C-alpha positions, 0 to 999 in steps of 0.5 A: 428694562430692555438690555442693549440690543433688545427689541420691543415689538408693539402691536396697536393701531396708530392714529394720525391727524386725519383720524376721525375719533368719533367714527374710528372703530378702535375707540369703541374697543373697551380694552383700549384706553390710550391711543398712540401715533407715530409722534408718540414713538418718535418722542420715545425714540428721542427720550430714551435710548431707542431706535425705531427699526420698523413702523406700520399703521399697526406695528412698531419695532424698537431696539434699545441702542445703549 
């Protein structure tokens, strides 16, 4: 639903191959039912007209490219 050039800012904690889900505090938060990784956002970048402008362990900034 973004216009071309629009920005999507996502704030979430990302997991990676080293994340131990059984001990990760974030999995105990009942408001979170889906967990994302860098791989998730790389997929979105390829599947949709999006470009990752910035990515940290807690924030991702994407831009609609066309």
